[in-house]
C-alpha positions in Angstrom: -14.5 15.3 5.6 -11.8 17.9 5.0 -8.4 17.0 6.6 -6.5 19.9 8.0 -3.1 18.2 8.4 -1.2 15.0 7.9 -0.2 12.6 10.6 3.4 12.7 11.7 5.8 9.8 11.6 3.6 8.0 9.1 4.8 5.0 7.1 5.6 5.5 3.4 2.4 5.8 1.2 0.4 6.6 4.3 -0.8 10.0 5.6 -4.0 11.9 5.2 -2.8 14.1 2.4 -5.8 13.8 0.1 -9.2 15.1 1.1 -11.2 12.2 -0.4 -14.4 14.2 -0.5 -16.7 11.2 -0.5 -19.8 13.4 -0.7 -18.6 14.6 -4.2 -18.3 11.2 -5.7 -22.0 10.9 -6.5 -22.4 14.6 -7.6 -22.2 14.2 -11.3 -22.6 17.9 -12.0 -19.7 18.7 -9.7 -17.5 16.0 -11.2 -18.2 17.2 -14.7 -17.3 20.7 -13.7 -14.2 19.5 -11.9 -13.0 17.7 -15.0 -12.9 20.9 -17.0 -11.6 23.2 -14.3 -8.2 24.9 -14.9 -7.3 24.1 -11.3 -7.8 20.4 -11.6 -4.8 18.1 -11.9 -4.5 14.7 -13.4 -2.2 11.8 -12.4 -1.4 9.7 -15.4 -0.9 6.0 -14.7 0.8 4.1 -17.6 0.1 0.5 -16.9 1.1 0.4 -13.2 3.8 3.2 -13.4 3.5 6.9 -12.4 5.0 9.9 -14.2 7.8 11.8 -12.4 10.2 14.5 -13.5 12.5 17.2 -12.2 15.4 17.4 -9.9 14.6 16.4 -7.2 12.0 14.1 -8.6 8.4 15.1 -8.2 5.1 13.5 -9.3 4.0 15.1 -12.6 0.5 16.5 -12.3 -1.0 17.3 -15.7 -3.5 20.0 -16.7 -6.7 19.1 -18.7 -5.2 20.1 -22.1 -2.2 17.9 -21.5 -4.3 14.8 -20.7 -7.1 15.4 -23.2 -6.1 12.9 -25.8 -6.1 10.1 -23.2 -9.4 10.8 -21.5 -12.5 8.8 -22.2 -15.7 8.1 -20.4 -14.4 5.3 -18.2 -10.7 5.7 -17.6 -10.6 8.6 -15.1 -11.0 8.3 -11.3 -11.7 11.1 -8.9 -9.2 10.9 -6.1 -10.3 13.9 -4.0 -8.8 17.3 -3.3 -5.0 17.4 -3.4 -3.4 20.6 -2.1 -6.9 22.1 -2.3 -7.6 21.2 -5.9 -9.5 18.4 -7.6 -7.3 15.5 -8.6 -8.1 12.6 -11.0 -6.1 9.5 -11.9 -6.2 8.6 -15.6 -5.4 5.1 -16.7 -3.3 4.8 -19.9 -2.8 1.4 -21.5 0.9 0.4 -21.4 1.5 -0.2 -25.1 4.2 1.2 -27.3 6.4 4.0 -26.1 5.5 5.7 -22.8 3.9 9.1 -23.3 5.2 12.5 -22.1 8.9 11.9 -22.5 9.4 15.6 -22.5 8.0 15.8 -18.9 9.8 12.9 -17.3 9.7 9.1 -17.0 7.1 6.5 -15.8 8.5 4.8 -12.8 7.5 1.9 -10.5 5.9 2.8 -7.2 8.4 0.9 -5.1 11.1 3.2 -6.3 9.0 6.3 -6.1 8.3 5.6 -2.4 12.0 6.2 -1.7 12.3 9.5 -3.6 9.0 11.4 -3.7 7.7 13.8 -1.0 5.4 12.1 1.4 2.2 13.7 0.1 3.0 12.8 -3.5 3.9 9.2 -2.6 0.5 9.0 -0.9 -1.3 10.3 -4.0 0.6 8.1 -6.4 -0.2 5.0 -4.3 -3.9 6.0 -4.2 -4.0 6.5 -8.0 -2.1 3.3 -8.9 -4.2 1.2 -6.5 -7.5 2.3 -7.9 -6.3 2.0 -11.5 -5.2 -1.6 -10.9 -8.4 -2.4 -9.1 -10.5 -1.3 -12.0 -8.5 -3.5 -14.4 -9.3 -6.5 -12.3 -13.0 -5.9 -11.9 -14.3 -5.8 -15.5 -17.2 -8.2 -14.8 -19.8 -8.6 -12.1 -18.9 -11.5 -9.8 -22.6 -12.3 -9.2 -24.1 -12.5 -12.7 -21.1 -12.3 -15.0 -22.2 -9.1 -16.9 -19.9 -6.2 -17.6 -19.3 -3.7 -14.9 -18.7 0.0 -15.4 -17.1 2.7 -13.3 -19.5 4.6 -10.9 -19.2 7.3 -8.2 -16.4 9.1 -9.9 -14.5 5.8 -10.4 -14.6 4.9 -6.7 -16.8 1.9 -7.4 -18.1 -0.1 -10.3 -21.7 -1.1 -11.1 -23.1 -4.1 -13.0 -24.7 -3.0 -16.3 -27.3 -5.7 -16.0 -30.4 -3.8 -14.8 -31.8 -7.0 -13.1 -28.6 -7.2 -11.1 -27.2 -3.7 -10.7 -24.7 -4.8 -8.1 -22.3 -2.1 -6.8 -18.7 -3.3 -6.5 -16.4 -1.5 -4.1 -12.6 -1.6 -4.0 -11.2 -4.1 -1.5 -8.0 -4.2 0.5 -6.4 -7.4 1.9 -5.5 -7.1 5.6 -2.2 -8.6 6.5 -0.5 -8.6 9.9 3.3 -8.0 10.1 5.0 -8.4 13.5 8.4 -8.0 15.1 8.7 -10.7 17.8 11.1 -9.9 20.6 12.7 -12.1 23.3 14.7 -9.7 25.5 17.7 -8.7 23.5 16.8 -10.8 20.5 14.2 -10.4 17.7 12.8 -13.0 15.4 13.3 -12.6 11.6 12.8 -14.9 8.7 13.5 -15.1 4.9 11.7 -16.5 1.9 13.2 -18.4 -1.0 14.1 -16.0 -3.8 14.9 -13.0 -1.6 18.2 -11.2 -2.1 21.1 -13.0 -0.3 21.2 -12.2 3.4 17.9 -10.4 3.6 15.7 -11.2 6.6 12.4 -9.6 7.6 9.6 -9.6 10.1 6.9 -12.3 10.1 3.8 -11.5 8.1 0.7 -13.1 6.7 -2.9 -12.5 5.6 -5.7 -12.3 8.1 -8.2 -15.1 7.6 -12.1 -14.9 7.8 -13.4 -14.9 11.4 -10.0 -14.0 12.8 -9.0 -11.1 15.0 -5.7 -9.3 14.3 -4.2 -10.5 17.5 -5.2 -14.1 16.7 -3.7 -13.7 13.2 -0.4 -12.5 14.8 -0.2 -15.6 17.1 -1.2 -18.0 14.3 1.2 -16.7 11.7 4.2 -16.6 14.0 3.5 -20.2 15.2 2.8 -21.5 11.7 5.9 -20.0 10.2 8.4 -20.4 13.1 6.9 -22.6 15.9 7.3 -19.7 18.3 4.4 -18.8 20.5 3.9 -15.2 21.6 2.3 -13.7 24.8 1.6 -10.0 24.6 0.7 -8.4 21.3 0.7 -4.6 20.8 -0.3 -2.5 17.8 2.4 -0.3 16.2 1.2 1.3 13.0 -0.2 0.5 9.5 0.8 0.9 5.9 -1.1 0.8 2.7 0.9 -1.5 0.5 -0.6 -1.4 -3.0 1.3 -4.4 -4.5 -1.4 -5.0 -5.4 -3.9 -4.2 -2.6 -2.7 -5.0 0.9 -3.1 -3.1 4.1 -0.2 -4.0 6.4 -1.1 -3.9 10.1 2.1 -3.7 12.2 2.5 -5.2 15.6 5.2 -5.9 18.2 5.0 -9.0 20.3 6.9 -10.7 23.1 7.7 -14.4 22.9 6.1 -16.5 25.6 9.1 -17.0 28.0 7.2 -19.5 30.1 7.6 -22.0 27.3 10.7 -23.7 25.9 10.5 -23.1 22.2 12.7 -24.1 19.3 12.3 -22.6 15.8 10.7 -25.0 13.3 9.4 -24.0 9.9 6.0 -25.6 10.4 4.3 -24.5 7.2 7.3 -24.3 4.9 6.6 -20.7 3.8 10.0 -19.6 5.1 13.4 -20.8 3.9 15.0 -19.8 7.3 14.1 -18.1 10.6 16.5 -17.0 13.3 16.9 -15.0 16.5 19.1 -11.9 16.0 20.6 -9.7 18.7 20.7 -5.9 18.4 24.5 -6.2 17.9 24.0 -8.6 15.0 21.5 -6.3 13.3 24.2 -3.6 13.3 26.9 -5.8 11.9 25.8 -5.9 8.2 24.2 -9.4 8.5 21.4 -9.9 8.2 20.4 -7.3 5.6 17.4 -5.4 6.8 14.0 -5.0 5.1 13.7 -2.3 2.4 13.7 1.2 3.7 10.1 2.1 2.6 8.5 -1.0 4.2 6.8 -1.1 7.6 9.0 -4.1 8.3 12.0 -1.9 8.4 10.2 0.6 10.6 9.3 -2.2 13.1 13.0 -3.3 13.3 14.2 0.3 13.7 11.6 1.0 16.3 12.8 -2.0 18.3 16.4 -0.9 18.0 15.5 2.6 19.1 13.7 1.4 22.1 17.0 0.0 23.5 18.8 3.2 22.6 16.3 5.3 24.5 16.7 3.3 27.7 
C-alpha cells in the first residue's frame, strides 16, 4: 500500500510517513537492486542510537558508498519507501568510538523524539525497533537452532530445514488511561521517577483480555478506583523496547464511594489532581513526547473549550 499523506495530530513516533511496501519484502531481485541504487538511503543504528546532525538537528541518511564498510549479508533491514526512495536500517555494533563523527552524533531516541521532524522521528523509531528486535531473536524458540533474517529483514527464519519456522516482530500492547472525576483526574507515580513527577495509569494487556477490560483492571489494581465509561483516544508506538501504547480516557464510577489504595504495590503514590493544581507546577507532568502528556493536555483543553 502506498500512503499519500500522514495523519494529523499524531503522537510522537507515529504517523504513516513510510510506505512499508510489504509486497517488496519477498522480492529478492528488487531488494538487491534497491541496495545498490543511488537513490536509496540508509539509517545507521549504532547499538540503539541513531545518527543526527545539522542545525536544526536532522536524521542523517547515508548513501551506499558511505555505509559500504558496515554492510554485510545479515545486518540491513528494508524499512520501505521514505520520501519516495528505498530506505534501509543498518545495524552497527556499539564498540569503540562511534562512526561518522564528521556527520554528527549518535543520540538516544527519547531525545530525538523532542527535536526531529515528525517523519524522521517515525523513521528512526522504525529502524531502531527492528534492529533491537533482531538482536533479541538470534535463535528459534521452537527448536533452538539459529535464526537468520528473512523478507528483507522484516522477519527471521529458523535455519533448521526440518523446522523452518518464520519469526515475526512482536509488539507488546499496553493501555494507558487518564481517569477523570469531574474537575479532577487521577495520576500516579512510581518509585525512582524524578521528584514530583506524576503520570497516567498504564499497564500491559493480558492474554484473553479486551482493551476496555485491561483499562478497568489496571486502574483498580493500581489505585482501587473503579471506572464506568471508557473511550479510545489515540495510540503511540513506544519502542523502549517494543510497546504499543493504547490511550484511553475514562470516567470514575460516581455511583461508588471509592478511596485510593495501592492494591498491587506498583505505584509509590496516586492522587486526584484538579485542573488548577496541574497548572501550579506540582505535580510535574509526563514527558512532552509521551502519549501520557497528550492525554493530560487533552483533558485540560476539554475544559478550556467549554
